[in-house]
N, C-alpha and C positions, 0 to 999 in steps of 0.2 A: 271561258278560258282565256287566259292572256296569251298573246303570240308566242311567247317563250315556251309556255306550258303546251300550247298546241303543237309546237315543233317537236319537243320532247316525246309527246304523245304519239305523233305520226312515226317518229324514229323508232320508238319502242314497237309499234305495230309492224313496221317494216322488218325489224329483227325477228319478231315471233314468225312472220310469214316466211322469211329466209329459212329459219330452223325447220319449220313445217315442210318446206319444199326438200330440204335436206334428208328429213326422215322418210318422206315420200319416195324420193329417189333411190334411198338405201333399201327401203322395203321392196321395191321393184327389182332392185339388183340381187337381193337375197332370194327372192322368189325365183328369178331366172336361174339361180344356181341351185334351186330345189332345197334351200335352207329354210324350211317352213318355219322353224321356231324362231329363228333370227328375224324372218320377215314378219311374224306376228308381232315380236317384240318391238320392232320399229314402227309397225302399224299402230300399236298401242301409244307409243310416243307421238305419232302423228295425229291421232285422234285427241290426245291431251292437249297438244299445242293448238289444234284447230278449235277446240272448245273454249281454250283461253282466248284465242284471237277473236271468236264471235261474241264472247261475253264482253271483252274490252271494247269491241267495236260498237255494240249495242249501248253500253253505258256511256262511251265517249260521244256518240251521236246524240243521246239525250241531252247530255250537258252542254254540247256544242249548240244544239237547237234552242235550249233555254237561253244560253248566253247571247245568241244571235237575236233572238225575238224580244229580249229584255234589254237589248243594247241602248245605252244613253251617252250622249256626247255633249258636253258643255260647248256652247257656241258663242256665248257673249256674257258680259257682266255688266251691271249697272250700279252706279252710286248716286244717291239723291242728296241734295243740299237744299234746304229751304231759304228761299230769298225773302218771301213775303206771304201774306195770307193767300193760300191756294196758288202759289207761285213757286216753282222748284227749278233748280239746275240739275239735270240728269247727265251724268257722264257715262257714256257708252263705250265699252271695250270690246271689240271683235277679236276672239280669241285665235281665230285662224290666220290673220295677219297682223296682229297686235296694233290694229288701227284705233285710235282713241279720238272721240268726238263729244262734244257737250251741246246740250240744247236746254233752252229755257221753256218750260211747259207751264200752261196754266190748267188748274183743275185740281183734283183729289188723287187721281190715279194715272200712272203711265201705262201706255198701251203700245205694244209692237206687233205689227202685222207682218206676215210672212206669206209666200207662196210655197206650197208643199207638194212634192211628188212622192207618192207612196207606192213601194213595190209590193208585189205578192210575196206571201210568207216564204215560199220555196226560194225566191230570189234573195230574200233577206238571209236565209240559211246559207246560200252560196257565196255570201259576202257583199252584197249590195245593201248599203244603208239609205235610209230615207234622204231624198235630196231636198234642198230648201234654198229660197232666196229671200233674204230680209227685204222687206218692201218700205215700210215707213214706221216712225214713232210719233206719238201724239199724246196730248193731255186729255183727260176724261173726267168729267164732273160726275159725281155719285147722284146729285140731284138733277132729275130729268129736266126741270124747268130752267136750271142754270145751263144745262147742255143745249137747250134749244135757243136761249137768249145771247149766249156768248160765242163769239167766233172760235173754232177750234185752232189749237197750235199743233200743226202737222209739219213734219220734215221728212224728206225722202232719205232712206238709209244707204242704198246700193244702187249703182248704175246697172243697167242691163248687161248681163255678161256676154262674152263673145259667142258662147255656145248656150243657147237658152233652151234648157230641158223642157221647161213649161211650153214653150212654142213648139218644140218637137212633138210633145205629146198631143197638142192640139191639132197639129197637122197630120200626124200619123196615129190615128186612134187604134189601129190594128196592132200595134206593138204588144206582144203577149205579156212581158214581164212587168209592164207598168200598170199598177191597180188603179189609182185615181189621182187626180189633180185638184187641189182645193186651196181656198184662202183661209187663213187661220189668224185669230187675234188672241193675244194673251195679255192680261193686265192685272196689275196689283196696285194696292194703295201706296201712295208716296209718303214716306215717313222720313223725318229729319235725320240725316247722317245714317241712312239705311242702305245696305248693299243687297243686290239680288243677283241670281245667276238664271240665265236662260240655257235650257238644254234641249237637244233634239232627240226623240225617240223614234222607234220604227212606226209609231202611230201619229207623231205629231210634236209641237212645241210645247214645253212646260216651263214654268217660272217658279222659283223658290226664294224666300228670304234667305240671306247668309249673314252670319254674325260678324265676320271678319272681311274687311276690305282687302287686306293683304292677301287672303286666300284666293280672292278673285284675280288679283294681279298675278299671283304665282301660276294660275292656270294658263296664262299666255306663254306661249313657247318663243322666247326670245332667241 
């Protein structure tokens, strides 16, 4: 569910809860006055609204759980231009701060490495998303012999943040809501004038080819 839909959903649940409390207090009031029929009638309304509240809560929690566990956020876009045989210029746009850089990579594929902090599922449902720190970008040869005989082209992507969650997990292994920390690499073949999108899910980083370079730029929140 989107944030606006979630807001309306919780407002609707609150309204149903308020009406349920109204009929509950009214049923008690009628019971004290020994108006049995009026008390039963209000109790019936109360049961109806409680059933509606429980049903909507169960459906909403299932939808919210699915939405949280399948969460996916675009984090970067790449655009590739071929300069020579097995030489490409890769333009990288970080979508969180709209920072754009370009690198000349040797090989057949681009590869992005990241450090990942994965939370437990219940922490995802409560609103915590997988944390990451992009580490480096490099060129990669499909042929193993070429990979062995050619020096790799590797560039650092981000400086170490002021608050390093990776180091925090290493130091405090007892933290209950942190599931795992690991390094992950994602790579795709470099194609002339091809755009790509990097996204972060609750289980790690994924990459896809994109047809439109403009679509990637529009993902950046200027």
